[in-house]
Legacy VTK file of the C-alpha trace (Angstrom):
# vtk DataFile Version 3.0
C-alpha trace
ASCII
DATASET POLYDATA
POINTS 205 float
55.697 -57.917 0.987
58.154 -56.211 2.671
57.082 -57.317 5.979
56.558 -60.905 4.602
60.159 -60.744 3.686
61.098 -59.615 7.136
59.560 -62.791 8.320
60.942 -65.232 5.962
64.379 -63.479 6.803
63.662 -64.058 10.605
62.356 -67.710 9.740
65.733 -68.529 7.900
67.696 -67.267 10.686
66.156 -70.064 12.823
66.614 -72.876 10.374
70.313 -71.967 10.295
70.410 -71.929 13.854
71.552 -68.446 14.174
68.667 -67.319 16.502
65.995 -68.662 18.571
62.487 -69.929 17.679
61.192 -67.808 20.652
62.729 -64.605 19.357
61.230 -65.052 15.893
57.893 -65.875 17.059
57.700 -62.527 19.082
58.987 -60.668 16.040
56.399 -62.279 13.932
53.680 -61.330 16.395
54.979 -57.812 16.514
54.876 -57.411 12.800
51.242 -58.807 12.714
50.051 -56.467 15.253
51.790 -53.671 13.191
49.908 -54.577 10.111
46.596 -54.813 11.895
47.363 -51.391 13.520
47.931 -50.012 10.135
44.899 -51.443 8.669
42.688 -49.967 11.505
44.220 -46.434 11.173
43.606 -46.787 7.234
40.067 -47.720 7.831
39.312 -44.968 10.442
40.955 -42.418 7.975
38.838 -43.622 5.204
35.583 -43.460 7.358
36.513 -39.873 8.495
37.125 -38.633 4.954
33.644 -40.010 3.933
32.246 -37.970 6.958
34.247 -34.952 5.743
33.279 -34.951 2.222
29.817 -35.412 3.346
29.878 -32.150 5.444
31.210 -30.182 2.409
28.486 -31.471 0.016
25.520 -31.652 2.486
26.052 -29.102 5.321
23.444 -26.488 5.132
25.428 -24.346 7.422
28.310 -24.409 5.173
25.887 -23.542 2.332
24.683 -20.529 4.272
28.214 -19.344 4.901
29.199 -19.461 1.349
25.743 -17.906 0.141
26.316 -15.073 2.647
29.818 -14.740 1.463
28.948 -14.713 -2.159
26.059 -12.276 -1.750
28.390 -9.851 -0.014
31.466 -9.933 -2.204
29.742 -10.923 -5.508
26.329 -9.625 -5.661
26.836 -6.325 -3.757
29.654 -5.527 -6.413
27.383 -5.924 -9.493
25.084 -3.048 -10.628
22.220 -2.424 -8.414
19.730 -3.808 -11.187
21.254 -7.231 -10.906
21.778 -7.619 -7.274
18.544 -9.162 -6.064
18.649 -11.707 -9.239
22.259 -12.534 -8.220
21.450 -13.106 -4.678
18.534 -15.348 -5.536
20.869 -17.449 -8.209
23.475 -17.564 -5.450
21.142 -19.382 -3.068
19.941 -21.628 -5.790
23.432 -22.678 -7.146
25.752 -22.802 -3.944
24.635 -26.462 -2.761
25.519 -27.732 -6.047
28.874 -26.014 -6.302
29.902 -27.325 -2.560
28.828 -30.834 -3.734
30.839 -30.710 -6.832
33.747 -29.303 -4.739
33.468 -32.510 -2.478
33.218 -35.046 -5.354
35.932 -33.394 -7.404
38.637 -32.490 -4.751
37.867 -34.729 -1.546
38.398 -38.443 -1.550
40.227 -41.439 0.231
43.610 -40.859 -1.588
43.913 -37.926 1.005
44.414 -40.734 3.712
47.347 -41.820 1.291
48.698 -38.304 1.090
48.925 -37.504 4.769
50.707 -41.094 5.375
47.990 -42.768 7.248
47.339 -45.420 4.531
50.125 -46.909 2.761
51.521 -46.959 -0.847
54.665 -47.658 -2.359
56.363 -44.505 -1.251
54.731 -43.618 2.317
54.769 -45.410 5.546
52.416 -44.955 8.206
52.854 -42.034 10.535
52.645 -42.908 14.442
49.754 -41.250 16.338
49.318 -40.711 19.967
46.257 -39.449 21.681
42.638 -40.040 20.320
43.148 -41.665 17.084
40.170 -40.425 15.277
40.355 -36.821 16.286
44.292 -36.802 15.329
43.274 -38.428 11.979
40.758 -35.932 11.147
42.834 -32.850 12.405
45.436 -34.104 9.886
42.977 -34.207 7.174
41.497 -30.866 7.597
44.784 -29.450 7.919
45.867 -31.150 4.734
42.728 -30.068 2.830
43.232 -26.649 4.086
46.764 -26.187 2.960
46.886 -28.398 -0.132
43.454 -28.608 -1.484
41.655 -25.290 -0.779
44.626 -23.118 -1.788
45.264 -25.391 -4.922
45.100 -23.443 -8.302
42.933 -26.085 -9.992
40.254 -26.074 -7.186
40.275 -22.173 -7.261
39.985 -21.921 -11.018
37.180 -24.494 -10.662
35.362 -22.351 -8.251
36.089 -19.247 -10.309
34.577 -20.882 -13.392
31.280 -21.691 -11.292
31.027 -18.317 -9.778
31.428 -16.834 -13.638
28.511 -19.312 -14.479
26.192 -17.412 -11.788
26.877 -14.270 -13.540
26.321 -15.862 -17.143
22.932 -17.096 -15.730
21.872 -13.704 -14.976
23.243 -12.110 -18.201
26.080 -10.099 -16.843
29.919 -10.869 -16.985
32.195 -10.935 -13.956
35.028 -13.085 -14.669
37.512 -10.714 -13.137
35.400 -10.372 -10.111
35.052 -14.120 -9.899
38.677 -14.713 -10.005
39.134 -12.171 -6.944
36.279 -13.915 -4.901
37.135 -17.616 -5.739
40.351 -17.921 -3.352
38.570 -15.917 -0.611
35.748 -18.496 -0.790
37.994 -21.423 -0.720
39.780 -19.956 2.307
36.483 -19.493 3.973
35.439 -23.254 3.392
38.920 -24.398 4.466
38.681 -22.536 7.859
35.084 -23.676 8.323
36.216 -27.222 8.084
39.251 -26.740 10.223
37.164 -24.977 12.987
33.937 -27.167 12.855
34.124 -30.383 10.990
35.745 -32.621 13.158
33.635 -31.799 16.068
30.428 -32.107 13.949
31.352 -35.545 12.945
32.364 -36.555 16.472
35.861 -37.316 15.780
37.080 -34.799 18.191
34.935 -34.482 21.410
36.653 -31.737 23.215
35.393 -28.138 23.014
LINES 1 206
205 0 1 2 3 4 5 6 7 8 9 10 11 12 13 14 15 16 17 18 19 20 21 22 23 24 25 26 27 28 29 30 31 32 33 34 35 36 37 38 39 40 41 42 43 44 45 46 47 48 49 50 51 52 53 54 55 56 57 58 59 60 61 62 63 64 65 66 67 68 69 70 71 72 73 74 75 76 77 78 79 80 81 82 83 84 85 86 87 88 89 90 91 92 93 94 95 96 97 98 99 100 101 102 103 104 105 106 107 108 109 110 111 112 113 114 115 116 117 118 119 120 121 122 123 124 125 126 127 128 129 130 131 132 133 134 135 136 137 138 139 140 141 142 143 144 145 146 147 148 149 150 151 152 153 154 155 156 157 158 159 160 161 162 163 164 165 166 167 168 169 170 171 172 173 174 175 176 177 178 179 180 181 182 183 184 185 186 187 188 189 190 191 192 193 194 195 196 197 198 199 200 201 202 203 204
């Protein structure tokens, strides 16, 4: 509506003989091109966000990374008689935990939060260079700083880790609270270093 208002204002300028029709036509074309450019960037961002969400939910490499981390920092700190069972439970439960993380905390609204898709309070940012790579980089940077350090997300992961211990009948709430932030930091770093290349948004090494 804001852009339409600008166009109407320009049209009225012609009707009142205060400016030329040629100038208004050029302005209208620029406004239309800007709107299409914004729509394209938003569509690209939504597609990339879906791909990043899929990496968190389905990547076996990320599964293995988190499994190894949990086995080292969680299971190895439990009594010896529980460690083997803990290791097996971690392997079984890690894919479901990462899938839940992707479902609960990653989504298209991140494209609004980084200013690529518009809402009532945000305007489109200007991008230079390779569009897909730049958008993807902004998304993973946002996820690393805003999501993976988010207390709600860390609390969710802490609860999931505690549930692993509950399944093998040993309490570990305090240990889970220490391990959860490190896991989220690990996942955030993994995405920042790998995800944009994996989904072919960034092609340079």
